[in-house]
TORLUMVEX-634099 format. One record per residue (C-alpha): residue in one letter; z, y, x. Coordinates in steps of 0.05 Angstrom, whole numbers, plus 32768, in hexadecimal, padded with zeros to 4 digits. Example, Ala and Ser with C-alpha at 12.3 -4.5 7.8 and 13.67 -1.06 7.14 Angstrom:
! TORLUMVEX-634099
A809C7FA680F6S808F7FEB8111
This chain:
! TORLUMVEX-634099
M800A7F62826DM804F7F5E8245K80667FA68237N80B17FB3822AI80B77FE381EDL80F3800D81D4V80F580278190T812C80598180G813E80638137A8124801D8129A814A801780EAG812B805280CCF80F0805880A0L80B9806280D9G80E1803A8109K80E37FFA80DAN809B7FFD80C9L808780028111Y80B37FC98124A80947F9D80EFH80517FA68111L80697FA08158Q80967F61814CR80587F3A813BR80397F458180E803D7F1681B9D802F7F4A81EEV806C7F7481E5A80B87F6B81E9V80DA7F9D81B8D81217FBD81C5T81407FE48187F8170801C8186D8190803D8149L81CF80558130G820A80298144T81E4800F817FP8211801981C0E81F5804E81F1S81FD801B8226D81C47FF58204L819680308202Q81A28037824DK818E7FEF8256F81507FF58229A813A80368246A813E8019828CR810E7FE4827EA80DF8004824CD8092800C8259V808A80328219I80BD805681EBF80B2806781A2H80E880A0819BL80F180A1814FA813780AD8149G815180EF812CV8174810E80EEN8155813480B7R818C81368083P81CE814480AAE821081598087K8214819680B9P81D981C080D1E81F181BA811CE81E7816E8118F819C81798117E81A3818F8160T81D181538173G81AA81208150N816381388164A8164815D81A3G81A5813F81BFL819080F981B8T814C810981D6Q8174812A8215T819B80E88219L815F80BF821AV813F80ED8250D817F80E6827AL817D809F8278M81338099828CQ814280C782C7Q817D809A82DCS8151806082DED8115808482F9R80EC806882C2K80AA808982ACP809A80688269H806580828239V809280A28202M807780AE81BFM80A180DD8195S80A080E58148S80A8812F8142S809B81598102I806A818F80E8Q80AB81B680DDA80B181BD8127T808B82018120L80BA821980EFD80FE824080FDN812D821580D7P816281EA80F6Y813B81AA80EBG80FB81C38107Q812081EA8141S814681A38156K80FF817D8153R80DE81B78180H811B81B281ADG8113816781B8E80C5817181C4K80D981A281FBI810B8174821BL80D5813B821EE80A0816D8236R80C881848275W80D8813E8284A808E8124827DK8077816182ACQ80AF815582DFS80A4810882E0G805D810382D4A806A80D3829AK803C80CD825BL805680F1821CS803680F181D7V8058811B819FF8044810D815AR805481468129L8053812180E9T804B813980A1N806F811B8064L806D80CF806CF806E809B8034G806A8054802EK809A80158027W80E380158040C80EA8063803BR812C807A8020P812780977FDDN815280D57FC5Y815580EE800CN811C8112802DS80DA80F28012V80C181097FCDT809280CC7FC7A80CB809C7FD5T80F680BF7FA1F80C080C27F6BC80AE80777F78H80F380607F75N810A80867F3BI80CA80767F11A80CF802D7F24N811580287F0FD810D80567ED0L8133808D7EE8P812080D67EDAV80FB80FF7F0EQ80FA814A7F15I80C181767F28S80CE81C37F2DD808481D07F39P8050819D7F25D801781C47F45Y803F81C77F8DV801481A67FBFV802C81737FF5K800C81528030L801881068036A800F80D7806FY8010808B8063I804380648091D8012802E80A4D7FE1806480BAV8014808380E4V802A80438105A7FDF80348112A7FDB80778137F8017806A8162L7FFE80248175K7FB980418187E7FDA807781B0M8001803E81D5E7FC3801881E3D7F92804C81F5S7FC3807F8217P7F8C80B98210Q7F8D80F08242R7F9781338223D7FA8817B8235S7FE381808207F801E815081F9L800F815B81AFV7FE58127818BD7FB081418160P7FC7812E8117D7F8281278103P7F7B80D8810EI7FB180CF80E0P7F9680D18098A7FBB80FD806AT7FB5810A801CT7FC3814E7FFDI7FDC814A7FB5T8001816F7F82L804681547F6EG802F81507F27D7FF581247F3BL802480FC7F66V805180EC7F29S801880DE7EFCR7FFF80A77F28I804080877F36R804E80887EEAF800980657EDFF802180307F0ER806280277EE5D8039801D7EA3M800B7FEB7EC5Q80317FB17EACT80267FCB7E62T7FE37FE87E65L7FC77FB07E9BM7F9D7FF07EB4I7F957FF77F01P7F8180367F20D7F41803E7F4EM7F5780157F8AS7F19802D7FB2E7F42806D7FBBR7F6B80587FF6F7FA880857FE6N7FAD80607FA3Q7FB4801E7FC7Q7FE8803F7FF5L801480607FBFY800F80217F97A80297FF77FD0T805F802B7FDBY8072802C7F8FM80757FDE7F8ES80A87FE17FC6Y80DB7FFE7F97V80CF7FD47F58P810C7FAD7F4BQ81037F627F52E81127F527F0AR80D47F787EF7W80A67F567F2CT80907F287EF2Y80767F357EABF80517F197E6FP800F7F3A7E57P80017F317E0CV7FE27EF07DFAN7FB07EE87DC1T7FB77EA57DA1D7F8A7E877D6EN7F747E397D5BR7F467E397D97G7F807E467DCAN7F957E8A7DE6L7F7F7EC37E12A7FA27EF37E3EE7F8A7F337E62L7F9B7F397EAEV7F817F7D7EC8K7F597FB37EABS7F357FF17ECEQ7F0780267EBCS7EE2801C7EFEF7ED87FCC7EFFG7EE57FB77EB4Q7F1A7F7F7EA7M7F327F3B7EB4F7F4D7F097E85V7F5D7EBC7E7FS7F577E8D7E47R7F727E4A7E36T7F407E217E05K7F507DE17DE4P7F257DA27DECG7EE57DA47DC5V7EEC7DF07DB3T7EB37E1E7DC0R7EC27E677DD0G7E8C7EA17DCCN7E4B7E9E7DA4H7E3D7EEA7DB0Y7E117F137DDEH7E187F5B7DFDH7DE47F907E07T7E077FAF7E48K7E467F8A7E58I7E437F587E8AE7E747F207E92K7E837EE87EC7F7EA67EA77EB2M7ECC7E797EE2V7EED7E3C7ECBI7F2A7E2E7EF3S7F437DEC7ECFG7F1D7DBB7EA4E7ED47DAF7E94A7EA47DD87E69V7E5F7DE67E58I7E467E317E56R7E077E397E2CF7DD97E737E29R7D9D7E877DFCH7D757EC37DFEI7D7D7EEA7DBDF7D357EE77DACG7D257EA07DCCT7D377E577DB7E7D447E377DFBV7D8E7E267E06I7DA27E2B7E50K7DD97E017E63F7E107E047E9FP7E457DCB7EA6V7E807DE37ECDK7EBE7DC77EE6G7F017DE87F00E7EFF7DC97F45D7EBA7DE77F52Y7ED27E2F7F4AH7E8D7E3D7F2BI7E7C7E817F18V7E4B7E8B7EDEE7E2F7ED37ED0I7E207EE77E8AP7DDF7F167E85P7DD77F467E4CG7DAB7F2F7E11Y7DBF7EEB7E13T7DF07ECC7DE3H7E1C7E9A7E01N7E597E6D7DF8I7E877E407E22T7E9E7DF97E04N7ED87DD27E20T7EB67D8F7E2BG7EF47D6E7E50D7F337D4A7E35T7F617D7D7E4EE7F6C7DCB7E40L7F357DF77E5DI7F4E7E347E88T7F1A7E687E93L7F1D7EA87EBBF7EEF7EDF7EA2W7ED97F1E7EBAS7EB77F567E90S7E947F937EACE7EB57FC17E79I7EF77FC77E57F7EF87FA97E0FN7EF07FE37DDDK7EFB7FD07D95E7ED2800D7D7BQ7E957FFC7DAAP7EA27FB37DBED7E557FA67DD1T7E637F607DB8Y7E377F427D7FY7E3F7EFE7D60L7E027ED07D67P7E087E837D6AV7DEB7E647DAAE7DD37E257D87Q7DA17E347D4CA7DA77E0A7D0F
């Protein structure tokens, strides 16, 4: 069954990300309301809504009294319109953990909660209030009210960042996790004793400002170092995605160092302490690379263009093992330790090979020992 959905604050950080998920769905029709939208449209949207994501509000007004009008005032307007149309949609409100604090912003958010609570109790409608912590992710406005957005934007654009206390701890929730929680609440409509939604289903990361800046600067240096962080840590994936959303387009492309000799050339792609490194080589026809072995390092070869033969010989043996490979086959060949090995371009065109190594090359301890595969 098609649901009519209203998103207030649709042009904001949370609203824009929520709308990006909703607009892909075929089972919903979405109306959006934001600054500049006529109130007559809000009246029309509220009169047909099955679900309302009430995300609109202010958090950095020019005058303190605008907290009340922008948060509680708009919420009251929305309630009045729902009462006029006698609609009882499921309302989901984005509130703040500051709703428990005695400051103008927190007071206005708590007032908005109470307005919706009274309406829900009187009408019997369903209400879900999310008290959100500090959010981060793509499309968040920098130099406004998000320290993560500000750090990512400034570092991505080579601007200074200021940290008054590197040990200060912040709790961060990723925008896609929040959107997922909102959509799950819409789908499941769970029954609970309180209008407040337990924040535990939304994952959050606690981190110091110093650590946060250090990780973002690591991302900034990746195009030079080619190092990538541990992406098994979900927070690193989320923070890197956030950082990349602020990188100016002229820096979306870059060129790694290229090592060139009479055999062809070689360029590294990425490196990581957790998985090793990847690199690519171009080899001229008739040229052989390798003729070395490793004690511990493992490598994988994949020819992606051209033809080649990969040869192996146990360092204490005489038998030569051969694997012919072609680019169109996407053939992966693994290199076990203790076998000297090489790769020869047997075609008429340049050979392009992708390599993976289980460790980053270390000039001081290369674990690479010259030994020809073919014995004289």
